[in-house]
C-alpha positions in Angstrom: -103.3 165.0 -177.6 -100.1 165.7 -175.7 -99.7 162.4 -173.8 -96.3 161.0 -172.8 -95.7 158.1 -173.3 -97.8 158.0 -176.4 -100.6 155.4 -176.0 -101.1 152.3 -178.2 -104.4 153.6 -179.7 -106.3 156.9 -179.4 -109.7 157.8 -180.8 -110.4 161.5 -180.5 -114.1 162.4 -180.3 -115.7 165.9 -180.5 -116.4 167.9 -177.4 -114.9 167.9 -173.9 -115.9 167.1 -170.4 -115.5 169.7 -167.6 -114.3 168.4 -164.3 -115.6 170.4 -161.3 -113.8 171.4 -158.2 -115.7 168.6 -156.4 -114.9 165.2 -158.0 -116.9 162.1 -157.2 -114.9 158.9 -157.7 -116.2 155.3 -157.8 -113.4 152.9 -157.1 -113.6 149.2 -157.5 -112.5 147.6 -154.2 -109.7 145.8 -156.1 -108.1 149.2 -156.7 -108.7 150.5 -153.2 -104.9 151.1 -152.6 -105.1 154.0 -155.1 -107.2 156.2 -152.9 -104.3 158.3 -151.6 -102.8 158.7 -155.0 -106.1 159.8 -156.5 -106.6 162.4 -153.8 -103.0 163.5 -154.3 -103.4 163.7 -158.1 -106.5 165.8 -158.1 -104.6 168.7 -156.5 -106.9 171.6 -155.6 -110.0 169.5 -155.9 -112.1 167.9 -153.2 -112.4 164.2 -153.8 -115.2 162.0 -152.5 -115.4 158.3 -153.2 -119.2 158.1 -153.6 -119.7 159.6 -157.1 -119.5 158.8 -160.8 -117.4 161.6 -162.3 -114.5 159.3 -162.5 -115.1 155.5 -162.4 -112.4 152.9 -161.9 -113.8 149.6 -163.2 -112.3 146.1 -163.1 -112.4 144.4 -166.5 -111.0 141.0 -167.2 -108.9 140.6 -170.4 -107.2 144.0 -170.2 -103.4 143.2 -170.4 -101.2 143.4 -167.3 -100.4 147.1 -166.6 -102.7 148.1 -169.4 -105.9 150.2 -169.3 -108.8 151.4 -171.3 -109.9 155.0 -170.8 -113.2 156.5 -172.1 -114.2 160.2 -171.7 -117.8 160.9 -172.6 -120.4 162.0 -170.0 -117.9 161.0 -167.4 -114.5 159.3 -167.2 -114.2 155.5 -167.0 -110.9 153.7 -166.6 -111.0 149.9 -167.1 -108.1 147.7 -165.9 -107.5 144.1 -164.8 -104.9 145.1 -162.1 -104.1 148.0 -159.9 -101.1 149.0 -161.9 -103.2 149.4 -165.1 -105.7 151.5 -163.1 -102.9 153.7 -161.8 -101.5 154.2 -165.3 -104.9 155.1 -166.6 -105.2 157.7 -163.9 -101.8 159.1 -164.9 -103.1 159.5 -168.5 -106.2 161.2 -167.2 -104.1 163.7 -165.2 -102.1 164.5 -168.4 -105.3 165.0 -170.4 -106.8 167.3 -167.8 -106.1 171.0 -168.6 -107.9 174.0 -167.0 -110.7 171.7 -165.8 -111.3 170.3 -169.3 -110.8 166.8 -170.5 -111.2 166.1 -174.3 -113.6 163.4 -175.2 -111.7 160.3 -176.3 -111.2 156.6 -176.1 -107.7 155.2 -175.3 -106.5 151.6 -175.4 -103.1 151.2 -173.9 -100.5 148.8 -172.6 -96.7 148.8 -172.1 -94.3 147.7 -174.7 -91.9 146.2 -172.1 -92.6 145.0 -168.5 -89.3 146.5 -167.3 -89.0 150.3 -167.7 -86.2 151.7 -165.6 -84.0 154.6 -164.5 -80.8 154.0 -162.5 -79.4 156.6 -160.1 -75.8 156.3 -158.7 -75.8 157.8 -155.2 -72.4 156.4 -154.4 -70.1 158.8 -156.3 -72.1 161.8 -155.2 -74.9 161.5 -152.7 -78.6 162.4 -153.3 -81.0 162.0 -150.4 -84.7 161.3 -149.9 -86.0 164.5 -151.3 -84.2 164.1 -154.7 -85.1 160.4 -154.9 -88.8 160.9 -154.1 -89.0 163.7 -156.7 -87.5 161.4 -159.3 -89.9 158.5 -158.3 -92.9 160.8 -158.6 -91.9 161.9 -162.1 -91.1 158.3 -163.1 -94.7 157.3 -162.1 -96.2 160.2 -164.0 -94.6 158.8 -167.2 -95.4 155.1 -166.3 -91.9 154.0 -165.5 -91.8 151.1 -163.1 -88.2 150.2 -162.0 -85.9 152.4 -159.9 -82.4 150.8 -160.0 -80.6 152.2 -156.9 -76.8 152.0 -157.2 -75.8 152.1 -153.5 -72.2 151.1 -153.3 -69.0 151.9 -155.1 -65.2 152.3 -154.7 -65.9 155.9 -153.8 -68.6 155.4 -151.2 -70.9 153.0 -149.4 -74.4 154.5 -148.9 -76.5 152.0 -147.0 -76.6 150.9 -143.3 -75.8 147.3 -142.6 -76.8 146.4 -139.0 -74.5 143.4 -138.7 -71.6 145.6 -139.7 -72.4 148.9 -137.9 -69.1 150.6 -138.7 -69.3 149.9 -142.4 -71.5 152.8 -143.7 -70.3 155.5 -141.3 -66.7 154.9 -142.3 -67.0 153.8 -145.9 -69.3 156.7 -146.9 -66.4 159.3 -146.5 -63.5 159.9 -148.9 -60.7 162.2 -148.0 -60.9 164.2 -151.2 -63.3 164.9 -154.0 -62.7 165.7 -157.7 -63.7 168.7 -159.8 -63.4 167.4 -163.3 -62.1 164.6 -165.6 -58.7 166.2 -165.6 -58.2 165.0 -162.1 -58.3 168.3 -160.3 -59.4 167.9 -156.7 -61.3 170.1 -154.3 -58.9 169.3 -151.4 -61.9 168.7 -149.1 -63.3 165.4 -147.7 -66.7 164.3 -149.1 -69.6 162.2 -147.7 -69.6 162.6 -144.0 -73.0 161.1 -142.8 -74.1 160.6 -146.4 -75.7 157.2 -146.3 -79.2 155.8 -146.0 -80.4 154.2 -142.7 -82.5 151.2 -143.0 -85.5 153.3 -142.0 -84.7 155.7 -144.9 -84.7 152.7 -147.2 -88.1 151.4 -146.0 -89.5 154.9 -146.5 -88.3 155.2 -150.0 -89.3 151.7 -151.0 -92.8 152.3 -149.6 -93.1 155.6 -151.4 -92.1 153.9 -154.7 -94.5 151.0 -154.2 -97.4 153.4 -153.7 -96.5 154.6 -157.2 -96.2 151.2 -158.8 -92.4 151.3 -158.9 -90.1 148.4 -157.9 -86.9 149.5 -156.3 -83.9 147.3 -157.3 -80.8 147.6 -155.0 -77.4 147.3 -156.4 -74.6 146.1 -154.2 -71.4 145.8 -156.3 -69.4 142.6 -156.0 -66.7 141.4 -156.3 -65.3 144.6 -157.8 -66.0 148.3 -157.2 -65.9 147.5 -153.5 -62.9 149.5 -152.3 -65.1 151.5 -149.9 -66.0 148.3 -148.0 -62.5 146.9 -148.1 -61.3 150.1 -146.6 -63.2 149.1 -143.4 -62.4 145.4 -143.8 -59.1 145.0 -145.6 -58.8 141.4 -144.5 -61.5 140.6 -147.1 -59.2 141.6 -150.0 -56.6 139.4 -151.6 -53.6 141.5 -150.3 -55.1 142.1 -146.8 -53.4 145.5 -146.7 -54.9 148.8 -145.5 -57.0 150.6 -148.1 -58.8 153.9 -148.3 -62.1 154.9 -149.9 -61.1 155.8 -153.4 -60.7 159.5 -154.1 -60.6 159.0 -157.9 -63.0 157.4 -160.3 -62.3 154.6 -162.8 -61.6 150.9 -162.4 -59.8 149.9 -159.2 -57.5 146.9 -158.8 -58.7 146.1 -155.2 -61.4 143.5 -155.3 -63.0 141.0 -153.0 -61.1 137.7 -152.3 -63.5 135.1 -153.5 -61.2 132.4 -152.2 -61.8 133.7 -148.7 -64.9 132.3 -147.0 -65.1 135.4 -144.8 -65.6 137.5 -147.9 -68.4 135.2 -149.2 -70.0 135.3 -145.7 -69.7 139.1 -145.7 -71.5 139.4 -149.0 -74.2 136.9 -148.0 -74.8 138.8 -144.7 -75.3 142.0 -146.7 -77.7 140.3 -149.1 -79.7 138.9 -146.1 -80.3 142.4 -144.8 -81.0 143.9 -148.2 -83.5 141.2 -149.1 -85.4 142.1 -146.0 -85.6 145.7 -147.0 -86.3 145.3 -150.7 -89.3 143.2 -151.8 -88.2 143.5 -155.4 -88.0 140.2 -157.3 -84.6 141.5 -158.7 -81.3 142.0 -157.0 -78.4 143.7 -158.8 -74.8 142.5 -158.0 -72.9 144.7 -160.4 -70.1 142.4 -161.5 -68.6 144.8 -164.0 -65.0 146.0 -164.4 -63.4 143.3 -162.2 -59.6 143.4 -162.8 -58.3 139.9 -161.9 -54.6 140.4 -161.4 -54.9 140.1 -157.6 -56.7 136.7 -158.0 -53.8 135.4 -160.2 -51.3 136.0 -157.3 -53.7 135.1 -154.4 -53.0 131.7 -152.8 -56.6 131.4 -151.6 -58.1 132.2 -155.0 -55.7 129.9 -156.8 -56.5 127.1 -154.3 -60.2 127.5 -154.8 -59.7 127.3 -158.6 -57.9 124.0 -158.2 -60.5 122.6 -155.9 -63.4 123.6 -158.1 -61.6 122.8 -161.4 -61.9 126.4 -162.5 -59.6 127.0 -165.4 -59.5 130.8 -165.7 -60.0 133.9 -163.6 -63.0 134.8 -165.7 -64.5 131.5 -164.8 -63.7 132.2 -161.2 -65.9 135.2 -161.4 -68.5 133.0 -163.0 -68.2 130.6 -160.1 -68.7 133.5 -157.7 -71.6 134.9 -159.7 -73.3 131.5 -159.8 -72.8 131.1 -156.0 -74.5 134.4 -155.3 -77.2 133.8 -157.9 -78.0 130.5 -156.3 -78.1 132.1 -152.8 -80.4 134.9 -154.1 -82.6 132.3 -155.9 -83.2 130.6 -152.6 -84.6 133.9 -151.3 -86.9 134.2 -154.4 -84.7 136.8 -156.1 -83.5 137.0 -159.7 -79.9 138.2 -160.1 -79.0 141.0 -162.4 -75.5 141.9 -163.4 -73.7 144.1 -165.9 -72.8 142.3 -169.1 -69.3 141.4 -167.9 -70.8 138.6 -165.9 -71.2 136.7 -169.2 -67.4 136.5 -169.7 -67.5 132.8 -168.7 -69.0 129.8 -170.3 -70.6 128.6 -167.0 -73.0 131.3 -166.0 -76.3 130.1 -164.7 -79.1 130.5 -167.2 -81.4 132.3 -164.8 -79.0 135.3 -164.4 -80.3 138.5 -166.1 -77.7 140.6 -168.0 -77.8 144.4 -168.1 -76.4 145.0 -171.6 -74.4 148.2 -171.5 -71.6 147.8 -174.1 -70.0 145.3 -176.5 -71.6 142.2 -177.9 -71.7 139.8 -174.9 -75.2 140.9 -173.8 -76.5 140.2 -177.3 -74.8 136.7 -177.4 -76.5 136.0 -174.0 -79.9 136.9 -175.4 -79.3 134.9 -178.5 -78.7 131.8 -176.3 -82.0 132.4 -174.6 -80.9 134.4 -171.6 -82.9 137.5 -170.4 -81.4 140.9 -170.9 -82.1 144.6 -170.1 -81.1 147.1 -172.8 -78.9 149.9 -171.5 -76.5 150.8 -174.3 -74.1 153.5 -173.0 -73.8 155.4 -176.3 -77.6 155.6 -176.5 -78.9 156.2 -173.0 -76.2 157.0 -170.4 -77.6 160.2 -168.9 -74.3 161.3 -167.4 -73.0 161.9 -170.9 -73.3 165.5 -172.1 -76.2 166.3 -174.4 -73.8 166.8 -177.3 -73.0 163.1 -177.0 -76.3 161.6 -176.0 -79.1 163.9 -177.3 -82.8 163.3 -176.8 -83.2 161.7 -180.2 -80.6 159.0 -179.4 -82.4 158.0 -176.1 -85.7 158.0 -177.9 -84.3 155.4 -180.4 -83.4 153.0 -177.6 -85.0 149.7 -178.3 -84.3 146.3 -179.9 -86.0 147.0 -183.2 -84.4 150.4 -183.5 -81.0 148.8 -182.9 -81.8 146.3 -185.6 -81.6 143.3 -183.3 -82.5 139.8 -184.5 -85.9 138.4 -183.6 -84.3 135.8 -181.4 -82.7 138.6 -179.4 -85.8 140.8 -179.2 -88.0 138.2 -177.5 -85.4 138.0 -174.7 -85.2 141.7 -173.9 -87.1 142.3 -170.6 -87.0 146.1 -171.2 -84.8 149.1 -171.1 -83.1 151.3 -168.5 -81.3 154.6 -168.6 -78.5 155.0 -166.0 -77.3 158.2 -164.5 -73.8 157.9 -163.1 -72.8 160.8 -160.8 -69.0 161.2 -161.0 -69.7 164.8 -162.2 -73.2 165.3 -160.9 -72.7 167.3 -157.7 -76.1 168.8 -156.8 -79.8 168.8 -157.4 -79.6 171.4 -160.2 -77.2 169.3 -162.2 -79.1 166.1 -161.4 -82.3 167.5 -162.8 -80.5 168.9 -165.9 -79.1 165.5 -166.8 -82.4 163.7 -166.1 -85.0 165.9 -167.8 -86.3 165.6 -170.5 -84.3 162.4 -170.9 -86.7 160.6 -168.5 -89.6 161.5 -170.8 -87.8 160.1 -173.8 -86.8 156.8 -172.2 -90.4 156.5 -170.8 -91.8 156.6 -174.3 -89.1 154.3 -175.7 -90.0 151.8 -173.1 -93.8 152.0 -173.3 -95.0 153.0 -176.8 -95.2 150.4 -179.5 -92.3 150.5 -182.0 -94.6 151.3 -184.9 -96.2 154.3 -183.1 -92.9 156.0 -182.2 -92.2 159.3 -184.0 -89.5 161.6 -182.6 -90.8 164.8 -184.2 -94.2 164.2 -182.8 -92.7 163.4 -179.4 -90.9 166.7 -179.4 -94.1 168.5 -180.2 -95.9 166.8 -177.3 -92.9 167.4 -175.0 -93.4 171.2 -175.0 -96.4 170.9 -172.6 -94.2 169.0 -170.1 -91.3 171.5 -170.4 -93.8 174.1 -169.3 -95.0 171.9 -166.4 -91.4 171.5 -165.3 -90.8 175.3 -165.6 -93.7 175.8 -163.2 -92.3 173.2 -160.8 -88.9 174.8 -160.8 -87.2 171.8 -162.3 -83.8 172.6 -164.0 -84.4 170.8 -167.3 -82.2 170.9 -170.4 -83.7 173.3 -173.0 -84.4 172.2 -176.6 -81.5 174.1 -178.2 -79.2 171.9 -176.1 -81.0 168.5 -176.0 -81.4 168.5 -179.8 -78.1 170.0 -181.0 -78.7 171.1 -184.6 -77.9 174.2 -186.6 -75.1 176.0 -184.8 -74.1 172.7 -183.1 -71.8 171.8 -186.0 -68.8 169.6 -185.4 -66.4 172.4 -184.5 -68.9 173.8 -182.0 -69.5 170.3 -180.5 -65.8 169.8 -180.0 -65.4 173.3 -178.4 -68.3 172.5 -176.0 -66.8 169.1 -175.2 -63.4 170.7 -174.3 -65.2 173.2 -172.0 -67.2 170.4 -170.3 -64.0 168.5 -169.5 -62.7 171.5 -167.7 -66.0 172.4 -166.1 -68.6 169.5 -166.0 -71.4 172.0 -165.1 -70.7 174.1 -168.2 -74.0 173.2 -169.9 -76.1 173.9 -166.9 -77.5 177.4 -166.9 -80.7 177.2 -164.8 
């Protein structure tokens, strides 16, 4: 059976069930919120909620987000929560081909509670259409967290009502880049490219209907040049700045010794928390060069007052301050693994482990972590660097982590940074079929995973994407073997540096 992600247990029985064009559904009242999704999923069929062709039944004891599915004289989906019922329905849709459903019994539940995709809309902007398409596909493959990277040195992409000039000004940079060699287009980028708060509400609601939590990321105290270009008085130097026209780590960071900067960040958090019901809030915290803090009188004064010994500990002080503020609002703070570069980080912070060893050390000490190793799952990397097999291997056991680390891994997430992702076609090419691979890595039990079997099942979904007009990466490129010898890989890498769209041929 070609199901992605592969369920925990499948019993295949003989025969099949034919589903008519008129489908009678019986829906337990506890799952009533699924009505619209059920009608949407059975495309081309008339659905009535007074029949027994497909029965959604509440059953205690089924694990959270898990389901039991039985196809015999009819279809019955058992679940103890609405998410499990929804995921059972997604499996049913995958089983349904040409009106026929194979008779079977499936017992299923997720490997991890956190199964995420991150999209950076700050470097290059992608609007509601692209995001909703991604969310719909994430739901189809049982992924449940959309990490929305909204701000960067190169652009601010969300409206803040208390600071109405922020997004309209900070979303525009004077020049855009063509490739990693630093060649520029000579044209401004980003005019009007930000999300209003009504846009955000629409996307958050769309995601929630599909059992997806949207986690906002507002970078602080680094990667914030775009905001400082509007409010330079919040930087240590207090000199005029422009939205960055180049990628990489920038020296301009927020002045944590300035109470106005702290208030500014809290004001933004206040508005974001009203928009995002997610239990998580991502504050970035990565790549914070601290030279400006060393020469800043306000930052040095704060260090003396709080008995903070190093600039790394100063970032720890700031992170703890924000983490406490978010905790008061019922939010758990997530930060990239650089936030652990202090001995004083609050134990309730969650670390997104993307490189090095610090994330592992945090998990060893009992802290919670999200696994996002760049060399395994960064989807902006060319397929010659991060092929499908690599992403499929993402997971604590596959990375040979110690048991004391494994138990503290909340889940996995694959980020897509967009420095060189300019349009919808390139976006889809970098996402698919990586989304399917990370979905199975996050859901399927370790002992059930088999990459060759996954590739065999994937063929069905490549055909589906072909019909949908999705520009996915074909097998010869996502699994570089044969002709993709070392010399060829190096040649392709050189071409991608000059032209980041070289691989895309949709």
